[in-house]
N, CA, C and O of each residue as an XYZ file, in Angstrom:
516
protein
N       6.459   -213.764    -56.238
C       5.408   -212.843    -56.692
C       5.565   -211.531    -55.772
O       5.785   -211.546    -54.561
N       5.414   -210.421    -56.569
C       5.517   -209.173    -55.745
C       4.195   -208.712    -55.166
O       3.133   -208.956    -55.739
N       4.266   -208.068    -54.069
C       2.970   -207.575    -53.391
C       3.109   -206.016    -53.305
O       4.159   -205.440    -53.019
N       1.942   -205.421    -53.582
C       1.935   -203.987    -53.374
C       2.085   -203.642    -51.943
O       1.624   -204.393    -51.083
N       2.720   -202.521    -51.632
C       2.660   -202.094    -50.219
C       1.307   -201.553    -49.740
O       0.605   -200.797    -50.411
N       1.030   -201.974    -48.612
C      -0.240   -201.565    -47.966
C      -0.474   -200.094    -47.949
O       0.399   -199.319    -47.559
N      -1.669   -199.694    -48.378
C      -1.821   -198.261    -48.488
C      -1.906   -197.665    -47.025
O      -2.495   -198.361    -46.198
N      -1.416   -196.527    -46.640
C      -1.586   -195.903    -45.421
C      -3.073   -195.638    -45.043
O      -3.943   -195.416    -45.885
N      -3.276   -195.679    -43.756
C      -4.740   -195.462    -43.307
C      -5.317   -194.284    -43.774
O      -6.513   -194.307    -44.064
N      -4.578   -193.108    -43.916
C      -5.297   -191.894    -44.271
C      -5.564   -191.936    -45.801
O      -6.320   -191.086    -46.272
N      -5.010   -192.844    -46.589
C      -5.439   -192.995    -48.010
C      -6.534   -194.006    -48.354
O      -6.939   -194.170    -49.504
N      -6.980   -194.660    -47.309
C      -8.033   -195.555    -47.660
C      -9.372   -194.837    -48.050
O      -9.797   -193.807    -47.527
N      -9.953   -195.539    -49.036
C     -11.179   -194.906    -49.717
C     -12.312   -195.541    -49.201
O     -12.366   -196.768    -49.116
N     -13.307   -194.735    -48.818
C     -14.587   -195.243    -48.359
C     -15.605   -195.342    -49.500
O     -15.485   -194.525    -50.413
N     -16.482   -196.142    -49.552
C     -17.527   -196.217    -50.521
C     -18.349   -194.857    -50.515
O     -18.478   -194.177    -49.497
N     -18.926   -194.505    -51.830
C     -19.651   -193.196    -51.849
C     -20.701   -193.176    -50.893
O     -20.862   -192.072    -50.374
N     -21.549   -194.182    -50.466
C     -22.611   -194.066    -49.562
C     -22.234   -193.809    -48.150
O     -23.128   -193.412    -47.402
N     -21.084   -193.971    -47.695
C     -20.633   -193.824    -46.375
C     -20.217   -192.507    -45.848
O     -19.927   -192.297    -44.670
N     -20.207   -191.602    -46.839
C     -19.656   -190.229    -46.592
C     -20.631   -189.407    -45.996
O     -20.293   -188.297    -45.587
N     -21.839   -189.811    -45.886
C     -22.937   -188.959    -45.415
C     -23.758   -188.385    -46.606
O     -24.298   -189.136    -47.417
N     -23.838   -186.976    -46.688
C     -24.506   -186.481    -47.840
C     -23.658   -185.456    -48.516
O     -22.547   -185.117    -48.107
N     -24.303   -184.944    -49.669
C     -23.489   -184.117    -50.542
C     -23.176   -182.829    -49.899
O     -23.855   -182.351    -48.990
N     -22.089   -182.269    -50.419
C     -21.572   -180.940    -49.831
C     -22.627   -179.864    -50.038
O     -22.744   -178.982    -49.188
N     -23.369   -179.885    -51.071
C     -24.549   -178.878    -51.291
C     -25.545   -178.912    -50.130
O     -26.073   -177.896    -49.678
N     -25.754   -180.106    -49.698
C     -26.705   -180.295    -48.695
C     -26.267   -179.757    -47.263
O     -27.012   -179.100    -46.535
N     -25.035   -180.099    -46.972
C     -24.578   -179.455    -45.631
C     -24.206   -178.007    -45.709
O     -24.158   -177.343    -44.673
N     -23.966   -177.530    -46.764
C     -23.648   -176.096    -46.892
C     -24.976   -175.335    -46.824
O     -25.002   -174.240    -46.264
N     -26.029   -175.839    -47.344
C     -27.312   -175.172    -47.264
C     -27.374   -174.117    -48.414
O     -26.386   -173.812    -49.082
N     -28.627   -173.581    -48.588
C     -28.957   -172.678    -49.764
C     -28.136   -171.397    -49.537
O     -27.721   -171.091    -48.419
N     -27.910   -170.635    -50.681
C     -27.300   -169.302    -50.527
C     -28.434   -168.402    -50.686
O     -29.260   -168.515    -51.591
N     -28.456   -167.406    -49.680
C     -29.321   -166.182    -49.827
C     -28.642   -164.952    -49.169
O     -27.883   -165.034    -48.204
N     -28.985   -163.843    -49.775
C     -28.510   -162.591    -49.134
C     -28.981   -162.336    -47.761
O     -30.204   -162.381    -47.630
N     -28.344   -162.099    -46.797
C     -28.939   -161.845    -45.473
C     -29.752   -160.578    -45.416
O     -30.754   -160.550    -44.702
N     -29.402   -159.571    -46.090
C     -30.158   -158.399    -46.265
C     -31.486   -158.569    -46.867
O     -32.485   -157.952    -46.497
N     -31.449   -159.454    -47.833
C     -32.648   -159.739    -48.493
C     -33.686   -160.546    -47.697
O     -34.901   -160.387    -47.816
N     -33.074   -161.458    -46.848
C     -33.940   -162.354    -45.996
C     -34.631   -161.327    -44.820
O     -35.818   -161.374    -44.501
N     -33.730   -160.490    -44.309
C     -34.296   -159.552    -43.316
C     -35.330   -158.576    -43.937
O     -36.303   -158.251    -43.256
N     -35.179   -158.110    -45.143
C     -36.228   -157.303    -45.809
C     -37.509   -158.255    -45.960
O     -38.627   -157.817    -45.687
N     -37.327   -159.491    -46.376
C     -38.450   -160.236    -46.472
C     -39.260   -160.470    -45.238
O     -40.491   -160.458    -45.226
N     -38.507   -160.679    -44.218
C     -39.126   -160.953    -42.842
C     -39.783   -159.656    -42.496
O     -40.918   -159.764    -42.032
N     -39.265   -158.372    -42.636
C     -39.916   -157.173    -42.386
C     -41.206   -157.048    -43.041
O     -42.205   -156.624    -42.460
N     -41.176   -157.456    -44.374
C     -42.290   -157.286    -45.229
C     -43.517   -158.191    -44.768
O     -44.695   -157.835    -44.759
N     -43.011   -159.434    -44.385
C     -44.023   -160.448    -43.968
C     -44.718   -159.886    -42.651
O     -45.932   -160.022    -42.499
N     -43.925   -159.255    -41.707
C     -44.403   -158.745    -40.635
C     -45.394   -157.687    -40.733
O     -46.400   -157.622    -40.027
N     -45.030   -156.775    -41.737
C     -45.888   -155.670    -42.110
C     -47.224   -156.242    -42.761
O     -48.279   -155.664    -42.502
N     -47.220   -157.287    -43.545
C     -48.423   -157.638    -44.143
C     -49.244   -158.397    -43.006
O     -50.472   -158.325    -43.053
N     -48.616   -159.137    -41.966
C     -49.407   -159.586    -40.913
C     -50.040   -158.650    -40.105
O     -51.132   -158.955    -39.626
N     -49.496   -157.442    -39.840
C     -50.007   -156.174    -39.069
C     -51.235   -155.730    -39.926
O     -52.290   -155.478    -39.343
N     -51.150   -155.629    -41.216
C     -52.291   -155.217    -42.145
C     -53.496   -156.131    -41.944
O     -54.647   -155.701    -41.861
N     -53.105   -157.624    -41.859
C     -54.196   -158.516    -41.718
C     -54.887   -158.426    -40.375
O     -56.087   -158.661    -40.229
N     -54.044   -158.066    -39.381
C     -54.728   -157.924    -37.921
C     -55.653   -156.864    -37.941
O     -56.724   -156.889    -37.334
N     -55.175   -155.765    -38.759
C     -56.094   -154.436    -38.697
C     -57.311   -154.606    -39.647
O     -58.217   -153.775    -39.596
N     -57.362   -155.576    -40.450
C     -58.457   -155.741    -41.344
C     -58.193   -155.000    -42.693
O     -59.077   -154.889    -43.543
N     -57.055   -154.547    -42.833
C     -56.795   -153.790    -44.096
C     -56.476   -154.591    -45.311
O     -56.352   -155.806    -45.153
N     -56.327   -154.092    -46.483
C     -55.956   -154.740    -47.623
C     -54.639   -155.325    -47.470
O     -53.721   -154.603    -47.081
N     -54.436   -156.548    -47.731
C     -53.074   -157.253    -47.631
C     -52.321   -157.301    -48.820
O     -51.284   -157.964    -48.848
N     -52.768   -156.599    -49.931
C     -52.018   -156.607    -51.111
C     -50.696   -155.871    -50.937
O     -50.679   -154.725    -50.488
N     -49.585   -156.521    -51.289
C     -48.315   -155.961    -51.213
C     -48.264   -154.771    -52.179
O     -48.663   -154.866    -53.340
N     -47.784   -153.707    -51.682
C     -47.618   -152.425    -52.489
C     -46.530   -152.383    -53.273
O     -46.681   -152.297    -54.491
N     -45.307   -152.434    -52.724
C     -44.006   -152.272    -53.249
C     -43.212   -153.561    -53.287
O     -43.142   -154.178    -52.224
N     -42.588   -154.074    -54.376
C     -41.902   -155.247    -54.304
C     -40.487   -154.787    -53.738
O     -40.048   -153.638    -53.807
N     -39.853   -155.880    -53.169
C     -38.538   -155.798    -52.629
C     -37.524   -155.823    -53.812
O     -37.467   -156.774    -54.591
N     -36.747   -154.748    -53.897
C     -35.741   -154.625    -54.985
C     -34.479   -155.297    -54.608
O     -34.014   -155.161    -53.476
N     -33.866   -156.072    -55.588
C     -32.741   -156.784    -55.392
C     -31.908   -156.886    -56.754
O     -32.441   -156.877    -57.864
N     -30.566   -156.980    -56.531
C     -29.679   -157.136    -57.769
C     -28.942   -158.490    -57.406
O     -28.005   -158.833    -58.127
N     -29.281   -159.214    -56.418
C     -28.656   -160.468    -56.025
C     -29.465   -161.536    -56.634
O     -30.353   -162.097    -55.992
N     -29.172   -161.849    -57.915
C     -29.798   -162.982    -58.753
C     -29.467   -164.328    -58.353
O     -30.218   -165.247    -58.678
N     -28.455   -164.533    -57.703
C     -27.945   -165.827    -57.145
C     -28.545   -166.342    -55.898
O     -28.244   -167.445    -55.441
N     -29.549   -165.395    -55.252
C     -30.175   -165.782    -54.077
C     -31.080   -167.129    -54.411
O     -31.802   -167.209    -55.405
N     -30.942   -168.070    -53.518
C     -31.884   -169.176    -53.697
C     -33.302   -168.890    -53.075
O     -33.370   -168.310    -51.991
N     -34.276   -169.234    -53.651
C     -35.753   -169.011    -53.111
C     -36.002   -169.966    -51.994
O     -35.947   -171.186    -52.151
N     -36.284   -169.367    -50.834
C     -36.542   -170.237    -49.608
C     -38.061   -170.074    -49.283
O     -38.708   -169.133    -49.743
N     -38.583   -170.992    -48.501
C     -39.971   -170.947    -48.123
C     -40.404   -169.726    -47.524
O     -41.589   -169.399    -47.579
N     -39.563   -169.043    -46.970
C     -40.068   -167.590    -46.325
C     -40.379   -166.644    -47.260
O     -41.080   -165.695    -46.909
N     -39.904   -166.746    -48.627
C     -40.146   -165.719    -49.580
C     -41.595   -166.013    -50.326
O     -42.077   -165.236    -51.149
N     -42.164   -167.150    -49.947
C     -43.527   -167.407    -50.734
C     -44.561   -166.328    -50.458
O     -44.832   -166.049    -49.291
N     -45.101   -165.759    -51.387
C     -46.114   -164.910    -51.367
C     -45.636   -163.447    -51.456
O     -46.442   -162.528    -51.312
N     -44.426   -163.244    -51.674
C     -43.860   -161.897    -51.677
C     -43.504   -161.629    -53.076
O     -43.343   -162.560    -53.866
N     -43.362   -160.300    -53.446
C     -43.006   -159.802    -54.755
C     -41.493   -159.333    -54.652
O     -41.065   -158.642    -53.728
N     -40.837   -159.740    -55.585
C     -39.429   -159.198    -55.610
C     -39.203   -158.564    -57.004
O     -39.668   -159.091    -58.014
N     -38.479   -157.421    -57.039
C     -38.087   -156.787    -58.198
C     -36.587   -157.190    -58.569
O     -35.644   -156.680    -57.964
N     -36.414   -158.077    -59.535
C     -35.020   -158.699    -59.766
C     -34.440   -157.862    -60.837
O     -35.135   -157.614    -61.823
N     -33.111   -157.353    -60.735
C     -32.587   -156.682    -61.799
C     -31.960   -157.558    -62.786
O     -31.199   -158.459    -62.436
N     -32.263   -157.318    -64.050
C     -31.735   -158.086    -65.285
C     -30.489   -157.391    -65.920
O     -30.030   -157.862    -66.960
N     -29.940   -156.328    -65.361
C     -28.968   -155.622    -66.001
C     -29.331   -154.244    -66.583
O     -28.510   -153.349    -66.786
N     -30.583   -154.175    -66.816
C     -31.112   -152.920    -67.500
C     -32.236   -152.395    -66.643
O     -32.313   -151.187    -66.416
N     -33.133   -153.271    -66.145
C     -34.368   -152.940    -65.481
C     -34.767   -153.849    -64.411
O     -34.191   -154.935    -64.336
N     -35.706   -153.535    -63.547
C     -36.101   -154.478    -62.570
C     -37.418   -155.178    -63.166
O     -38.338   -154.493    -63.612
N     -37.452   -156.459    -63.150
C     -38.614   -157.281    -63.394
C     -39.182   -157.750    -62.175
O     -38.466   -158.201    -61.282
N     -40.588   -157.664    -62.064
C     -41.392   -158.002    -60.812
C     -41.550   -159.507    -60.926
O     -41.938   -159.957    -62.004
N     -41.297   -160.298    -59.957
C     -41.479   -161.631    -59.731
C     -42.327   -162.051    -58.461
O     -41.884   -161.751    -57.352
N     -43.438   -162.681    -58.563
C     -44.296   -163.083    -57.572
C     -43.834   -164.463    -57.155
O     -43.856   -165.369    -57.989
N     -43.413   -164.683    -55.905
C     -42.837   -166.063    -55.498
C     -43.982   -167.001    -55.136
O     -44.853   -166.672    -54.331
N     -43.954   -168.124    -55.726
C     -44.996   -169.191    -55.422
C     -44.215   -170.395    -54.915
O     -42.994   -170.478    -55.044
N     -44.927   -171.276    -54.364
C     -44.346   -172.470    -53.705
C     -43.564   -173.425    -54.745
O     -42.689   -174.204    -54.367
N     -43.971   -173.288    -56.118
C     -43.163   -174.073    -57.054
C     -41.889   -173.509    -57.327
O     -41.100   -174.229    -57.938
N     -41.519   -172.344    -56.993
C     -40.192   -171.731    -57.211
C     -39.188   -171.900    -56.055
O     -38.063   -171.417    -56.180
N     -39.525   -172.535    -54.978
C     -38.675   -172.818    -53.852
C     -37.556   -173.713    -54.363
O     -37.834   -174.742    -54.978
N     -36.255   -173.340    -54.118
C     -35.029   -174.108    -54.572
C     -34.452   -173.521    -55.719
O     -33.286   -173.810    -55.984
N     -35.149   -172.658    -56.522
C     -34.574   -172.071    -57.698
C     -33.988   -170.877    -57.337
O     -34.130   -170.489    -56.177
N     -33.246   -170.115    -58.264
C     -32.672   -168.921    -57.988
C     -33.416   -167.801    -58.496
O     -34.063   -167.971    -59.529
N     -33.422   -166.736    -57.954
C     -34.045   -165.445    -58.343
C     -33.911   -165.068    -59.897
O     -34.861   -164.799    -60.633
N     -32.650   -165.097    -60.237
C     -32.221   -164.840    -61.558
C     -32.873   -165.552    -62.559
O     -32.996   -165.016    -63.660
N     -33.371   -166.820    -62.338
C     -34.050   -167.693    -63.346
C     -35.241   -167.044    -63.799
O     -35.673   -167.341    -64.913
N     -35.885   -166.121    -63.026
C     -37.195   -165.742    -63.508
C     -37.156   -164.240    -63.914
O     -38.172   -163.545    -63.904
N     -35.967   -163.793    -64.260
C     -35.692   -162.424    -64.760
C     -34.656   -162.527    -65.784
O     -33.499   -162.231    -65.484
N     -34.961   -162.926    -66.992
C     -34.053   -163.187    -68.145
C     -33.205   -161.900    -68.583
O     -33.696   -160.775    -68.673
N     -31.930   -162.201    -68.832
C     -31.078   -161.000    -69.108
C     -31.053   -160.829    -70.576
O     -30.528   -159.792    -70.980
N     -31.524   -161.655    -71.445
C     -31.447   -161.546    -72.912
C     -32.774   -161.657    -73.467
O     -33.654   -162.382    -73.003
N     -32.906   -160.775    -74.662
C     -34.222   -160.744    -75.234
C     -34.234   -161.894    -76.316
O     -33.179   -162.215    -76.862
N     -35.278   -162.436    -76.587
C     -35.461   -163.309    -77.713
C     -35.237   -162.714    -78.995
O     -35.704   -161.590    -79.177
N     -34.542   -163.330    -80.005
C     -34.375   -162.631    -81.211
C     -35.675   -162.790    -82.008
O     -36.349   -163.819    -82.061
N     -35.952   -161.539    -82.667
C     -37.268   -161.462    -83.523
C     -36.790   -161.377    -84.826
O     -36.460   -160.276    -85.266
N     -36.699   -162.454    -85.559
C     -36.259   -162.399    -87.021
C     -37.438   -161.894    -87.831
O     -38.601   -162.069    -87.467
N     -37.085   -161.245    -88.971
C     -38.123   -160.673    -89.816
C     -38.749   -161.837    -90.571
O     -38.039   -162.777    -90.929
N     -40.143   -161.806    -90.844
C     -40.826   -162.715    -91.427
C     -40.616   -162.318    -93.007
O     -40.787   -161.170    -93.418
N     -40.234   -163.388    -93.811
C     -39.961   -163.162    -95.301
C     -41.330   -163.262    -95.944
O     -42.033   -164.266    -95.825
N     -41.671   -162.223    -96.605
C     -42.982   -162.052    -97.208
C     -42.704   -162.461    -98.789
O     -41.858   -161.920    -99.501
N     -43.574   -163.505    -99.177
C     -43.408   -163.917   -100.534
C     -44.299   -163.300   -101.428
O     -45.502   -163.323   -101.168
N     -43.810   -162.655   -102.623
C     -44.801   -161.903   -103.493
C     -45.429   -162.975   -104.345
O     -44.698   -163.757   -104.953
N     -46.715   -163.056   -104.424
C     -47.376   -164.207   -105.247
C     -47.052   -164.035   -106.727
O     -46.971   -165.036   -107.438
N     -46.879   -162.915   -107.185
C     -46.355   -162.795   -108.622
C     -45.003   -163.333   -108.971
O     -44.713   -163.668   -110.119
N     -44.220   -163.404   -108.006
C     -42.865   -163.829   -108.243
C     -42.680   -165.343   -107.862
O     -41.542   -165.804   -107.942
N     -43.578   -166.046   -107.506
C     -43.390   -167.488   -107.217
C     -42.818   -168.218   -108.253
O     -43.328   -168.144   -109.371
N     -41.758   -168.970   -108.041
C     -41.179   -169.721   -109.002
C     -40.036   -168.991   -109.618
O     -39.430   -169.597   -110.501
N     -39.688   -167.945   -109.343
C     -38.754   -166.943   -109.966
C     -39.209   -166.231   -111.201
O     -40.317   -166.411   -111.704
N     -38.274   -165.392   -111.675
C     -38.655   -164.564   -112.879
C     -38.624   -165.489   -114.107
O     -37.862   -166.443   -114.260
N     -39.671   -165.012   -115.048
C     -39.839   -165.798   -116.324
C     -38.860   -165.137   -117.369
O     -38.532   -163.951   -117.332
N     -38.461   -166.000   -118.249
C     -37.530   -165.664   -119.328
C     -38.121   -165.508   -120.562
O     -37.434   -165.224   -121.543
């Protein structure tokens, strides 16, 4: 009876559960550093307005073209103007949006508006012969 050669130690396969966690977990979320810094500055500005007792409504949204930025908890409560290729769409970040991408909330394509076919009541059933 022939026996297969023993596999080298470097080729041993471990079960899936023993590897730790998925690559996406240890890499962490992607976000633009400049966008994060702008968000922190805006949060600090809003805190100062609250301390002074002024209106805390955010006046101007943070403009970005980085649609692939993952929404992190630090962005909650801020407004972002996300570019869709033609114009900026304003997006107010809520806690339900955490973990999604900014581009998901600024669609790049319009829905097709097909014309409604109007049926003439005198022509129902086709022309008469």
